[in-house]
C-alpha positions in Angstrom: -0.1 -0.2 0.1 1.1 3.0 -1.2 0.1 7.0 0.6 -1.0 9.5 -2.1 -1.8 12.8 -1.5 -3.9 15.3 -4.0 -3.8 18.5 -3.6 -7.6 20.1 -3.6 -7.4 23.3 -2.7 -8.5 24.3 -5.5 -11.2 21.9 -5.7 -14.4 24.6 -5.4 -13.1 27.1 -8.0 -14.2 26.7 -11.9 -12.8 24.8 -14.2 -9.6 23.7 -12.4 -12.2 23.0 -9.2 -14.3 20.6 -11.8 -11.2 18.5 -12.9 -10.7 17.5 -9.3 -14.1 17.2 -8.6 -14.9 14.5 -10.7 -10.6 12.6 -10.7 -11.6 12.2 -7.4 -15.5 10.9 -7.3 -14.1 8.2 -10.0 -10.8 7.2 -8.2 -13.3 6.5 -4.8 -14.6 3.6 -7.3 -11.1 2.7 -8.8 -8.5 2.5 -6.5 -9.1 0.6 -2.5 -5.6 -0.1 -2.0 -3.7 2.8 -2.1 -4.2 5.7 1.0 -5.4 8.8 0.1 -5.0 12.3 1.5 -6.4 14.9 0.6 -5.6 18.0 1.2 -8.4 21.0 1.2 -8.5 24.8 2.6 -10.1 25.3 6.0 -13.2 26.7 5.4 -13.8 23.8 2.5 -17.1 21.7 2.1 -15.3 19.2 -0.3 -16.5 16.3 2.2 -20.1 17.3 1.5 -19.2 18.1 -2.1 -18.4 13.7 -2.1 -20.2 11.8 -0.2 -19.5 9.0 -2.3 -15.1 8.7 -0.7 -14.0 5.3 0.0 -12.5 4.3 3.7 -9.1 5.1 1.6 -10.0 8.2 1.6 -9.5 11.4 4.4 -9.5 14.9 4.1 -6.4 16.6 5.8 -6.9 20.9 5.7 -4.5 23.5 5.2 -4.6 27.6 5.8 -2.3 27.8 2.9 -4.1 29.4 -0.2 -3.1 28.5 -3.7 -0.3 31.9 -4.6 0.3 32.0 -1.8 3.4 32.1 0.7 2.2 30.1 3.0 1.9 27.7 0.5 5.9 28.2 0.1 6.5 27.5 3.8 3.9 26.1 5.7 2.0 23.6 2.9 5.8 22.9 1.7 6.0 21.6 5.4 2.7 19.9 5.8 3.3 17.2 3.1 7.0 16.8 4.4 5.8 16.1 7.6 3.0 13.2 5.9 6.3 11.4 4.1 3.8 10.6 1.4 5.2 7.9 -1.6 3.7 10.2 -3.8 1.8 14.2 -4.6 -0.2 14.8 -7.0 -0.5 18.5 -8.0 -3.6 19.4 -10.3 -2.9 22.7 -11.4 1.2 24.5 -11.3 1.0 26.5 -8.2 2.3 23.9 -5.8 5.2 24.5 -3.0 9.1 24.4 -5.5 10.4 23.7 -2.2 8.8 20.1 -2.3 11.8 17.3 -3.1 9.9 13.7 -3.1 7.9 12.7 -5.3 4.8 13.9 -7.6 3.1 14.0 -9.8 1.3 17.4 -11.6 -1.0 18.5 -14.1 -0.3 21.4 -16.5 -3.7 22.8 -18.0 -2.4 25.3 -20.2 0.7 27.7 -21.2 -1.5 30.1 -21.3 0.9 32.7 -18.5 3.6 32.1 -21.0 1.2 33.2 -24.3 -0.1 35.8 -23.2 1.9 37.8 -20.8 -0.1 41.3 -20.1 -1.0 43.1 -17.5 -4.5 44.0 -18.6 -4.9 40.5 -16.9 -4.2 41.8 -13.8 -6.0 44.0 -11.2 -2.5 44.6 -9.1 -0.5 47.2 -9.2 2.3 46.8 -12.2 5.3 45.5 -9.5 3.0 43.0 -7.5 1.7 42.0 -11.1 5.1 41.7 -12.3 6.4 40.3 -8.8 3.6 37.3 -9.1 4.3 36.6 -13.3 8.2 36.1 -11.7 7.2 33.8 -9.4 4.5 32.0 -11.7 7.0 31.4 -13.7 8.9 30.6 -11.1 6.7 27.3 -10.1 5.6 26.1 -13.5 9.0 25.7 -14.7 9.9 23.1 -10.8 6.2 22.2 -11.7 7.0 20.7 -15.3 11.6 19.7 -14.2 10.7 18.5 -11.0 8.0 15.9 -11.7 7.9 12.6 -12.1 5.1 12.7 -15.2 3.2 15.1 -16.1 -0.3 15.4 -17.0 -2.2 17.4 -20.0 -5.8 17.6 -21.5 -4.8 18.0 -24.8 -2.1 16.8 -27.4 -1.9 20.8 -28.2 -0.8 21.3 -24.8 1.9 18.6 -24.7 3.4 19.8 -27.8 3.3 23.4 -26.2 5.3 22.0 -22.9 8.0 19.9 -25.6 8.2 23.3 -27.2 9.1 25.3 -24.8 11.0 22.9 -21.8 12.6 20.6 -24.6 10.6 17.8 -22.5 10.9 14.7 -23.7 7.7 13.7 -24.3 7.5 10.3 -22.7 6.8 12.0 -19.3 3.4 13.8 -20.8 0.6 11.4 -20.2 -2.8 13.1 -22.5 -5.8 12.5 -20.4 -8.8 14.0 -22.3 -11.5 15.9 -19.4 -15.8 15.0 -19.9 -18.7 15.6 -18.9 -19.3 15.7 -14.7 -20.4 13.0 -13.2 -24.1 13.9 -12.1 -25.1 16.4 -15.3 -26.8 13.7 -17.3 -28.9 12.5 -14.0 -30.0 16.0 -12.8 -32.6 18.1 -13.4 -32.5 21.2 -15.1 -32.6 24.8 -13.6 -33.2 28.1 -15.3 -31.2 30.7 -13.8 -32.9 33.7 -15.3 -35.9 35.0 -14.8 -36.4 36.5 -17.7 -34.6 34.8 -21.6 -35.6 34.6 -24.6 -36.5 31.7 -26.6 -33.5 31.7 -28.6 -30.3 32.5 -27.3 -27.0 32.2 -28.2 -24.6 30.9 -24.8 -20.8 32.1 -23.5 -19.3 30.5 -20.2 -16.2 30.6 -18.7 -13.9 33.2 -17.2 -13.9 36.8 -18.5 -9.8 37.4 -18.7 -8.5 38.7 -21.4 -7.6 36.0 -24.3 -11.3 34.5 -23.8 -11.4 37.0 -26.0 -15.1 37.8 -24.6 -15.0 42.4 -25.8 -15.1 40.9 -29.2 -18.0 38.5 -29.0 -20.1 41.4 -28.0 -18.1 43.8 -30.9 -19.3 40.9 -33.3 -22.6 40.8 -31.9 -23.5 43.9 -32.5 -23.7 43.4 -36.5 -26.5 41.3 -36.0 -28.9 42.8 -38.0 -32.0 40.6 -36.5 -32.9 40.7 -32.6 -31.0 38.0 -30.6 -29.9 37.6 -27.2 -26.8 36.2 -25.6 -26.1 34.4 -22.2 -23.0 35.2 -20.8 -21.9 32.4 -18.5 -19.2 32.6 -15.5 -17.7 33.8 -12.1 -18.8 37.3 -11.0 -15.2 39.4 -10.4 -13.0 42.3 -11.4 -13.0 40.9 -15.1 -17.0 40.0 -15.3 -17.5 43.6 -14.2 -15.1 44.8 -17.4 -17.2 43.0 -18.9 -20.2 44.9 -18.1 -18.9 47.9 -18.7 -18.3 46.8 -22.0 -21.7 46.1 -22.6 -23.0 49.0 -21.3 -20.8 51.5 -23.6 -22.1 49.3 -26.8 -26.0 49.6 -26.1 -26.2 45.9 -25.1 -28.0 46.2 -21.5 -31.1 44.9 -23.5 -29.5 42.3 -25.3 -26.9 40.6 -23.2 -28.0 38.5 -20.1 -24.8 37.2 -17.2 -25.3 33.8 -14.7 -23.1 34.6 -11.9 -21.5 31.0 -10.7 -24.0 28.9 -12.9 -24.2 25.8 -11.3 -24.4 22.2 -12.4 -28.0 22.6 -13.4 -28.1 26.2 -14.9 -25.5 25.0 -17.0 -27.7 21.9 -17.9 -30.6 23.9 -19.0 -28.3 26.7 -20.4 -26.7 24.1 -22.7 -29.9 22.6 -23.4 -32.3 25.5 -25.0 -29.1 27.4 -26.7 -28.9 27.7 -29.8 -25.3 27.2 -30.2 -22.4 27.6 -28.1 -20.1 30.3 -29.3 -16.4 30.2 -27.8 -14.1 33.1 -29.2 -11.4 32.6 -27.0 -7.4 33.2 -29.0 -6.0 30.9 -26.7 -7.2 27.6 -24.3 -5.1 24.2 -23.1 -8.5 22.2 -23.2 -12.3 24.1 -23.7 -14.4 21.7 -21.2 -18.1 23.8 -22.2 -17.8 22.3 -25.6 -17.4 18.3 -24.4 -20.5 19.8 -22.2 -22.7 21.4 -25.3 -21.8 18.2 -27.6 -23.1 16.4 -24.6 -26.5 18.2 -24.5 -26.6 18.5 -27.8 -26.0 22.4 -28.0 -25.0 23.5 -31.5 -20.8 25.0 -31.8 -19.7 27.9 -33.1 -15.4 27.7 -32.0 -12.6 30.4 -33.1 -10.6 29.0 -34.8 -7.5 28.0 -32.6 -5.2 24.4 -33.0 -7.1 23.3 -29.5 -10.7 24.1 -30.9 -10.2 21.1 -33.2 -8.4 18.7 -31.6 -11.8 18.9 -29.0 -15.0 19.1 -31.4 -16.6 16.5 -33.7 -16.2 17.1 -37.5 -18.1 19.7 -39.2 -18.2 22.3 -36.4 -17.9 25.8 -37.3 -14.8 27.8 -36.5 -14.5 31.4 -36.9 -11.5 33.9 -36.9 -11.1 34.8 -33.9 -9.5 38.6 -34.7 -12.5 38.9 -37.4 -15.9 40.4 -36.2 -18.1 40.6 -39.5 -16.7 36.9 -39.8 -18.0 36.1 -37.1 -21.5 38.2 -37.5 -22.1 36.2 -40.5 -21.8 32.7 -38.9 -24.3 34.0 -35.7 -26.4 35.2 -38.1 -26.5 31.7 -39.8 -27.1 29.7 -36.9 -24.9 26.4 -36.9 -26.4 23.2 -36.8 -25.8 20.2 -33.8 -23.7 17.5 -34.9 -24.7 14.4 -33.7 -21.6 12.4 -31.7 -20.9 8.7 -32.3 -19.9 6.8 -28.5 -16.6 7.0 -30.1 -16.7 11.0 -28.5 -17.8 10.2 -24.8 -15.5 7.3 -25.1 -12.7 9.8 -25.8 -13.4 12.5 -23.9 -14.6 10.8 -20.6 -13.6 11.8 -16.7 -13.8 8.0 -15.7 -11.3 7.7 -18.7 -9.4 10.2 -17.3 -9.5 9.0 -13.4 -8.8 5.0 -15.2 -5.5 6.8 -16.8 -4.2 8.8 -14.2 -4.5 6.4 -11.8 -2.1 4.4 -14.2 0.0 7.7 -14.0 0.5 7.2 -10.3 1.9 3.9 -10.6 3.8 4.4 -13.3 5.4 6.9 -10.6 6.0 4.8 -8.3 7.3 2.1 -9.9 
């Protein structure tokens, strides 16, 4: 029996949190032999969200938040004291002094492609210091880990190219649809919503290109509605200001921190999911939209071609008129074959990740 720790401090956040929650859900059935410690934040409700945990799983809490000094010192010491055989950091932010065996999940290298102060709320000097810290943590995660888990071939090739990493150290594990989304009921998150609307799901960082989506939307001649589902933070408020400046307040609705029930409703009834990103490491809303028969309208970037179904409509994410023309034509849903969800599956991802653990421990 091996003692394995999983850093679950981000389990209640957005994209990375969904990855962690689904992985732990399936892992608890897949491995009854090893002893697991799930590290969560002090105020976390992760236990109540994962009632399925087996007896070989236990929760430990830390006061150390991600991207913090406590992460580098306090969390590091807590992990060292427990003397694990393996630790899994499911995000690049981790204690860089940790020297025992670990594996890491790198979801993307966005920070290297979009090094812009527009994506921060901090003083420029603080931003530069933080960015330097991020780059150090990322490099240590890549160079110091036994194995690197990534969500797509695109990210694997990006890491190989930028860090000259041996391909056999990097394992692709595609993500899928949440463990209970298919069984749950739909829940409309809005009091009033038109029958026809386009949908965006994600955060509002600059590389997500949502301002471009809004400007393209303004080119449409016939009345349409757009629903933006994501967090409620500084970047969301920036987009709210753009909506007002463009005179789109009556045509755009915001859904803050949508639940899975909300997302199921929004995907099921939308005319199409529209993702205008300039850069991504994956694109989980794409897989979810396909599952709920929602048509796709995606920016023409390599990673989206890797995930989307053949026949998906793509647009130039820097050409407003191109997107507006394709919005006006409303894409049709493409029925996926069984092999699509055999490939994009959290259960398969969890099995592949468990194999990574075994390889790292051998």
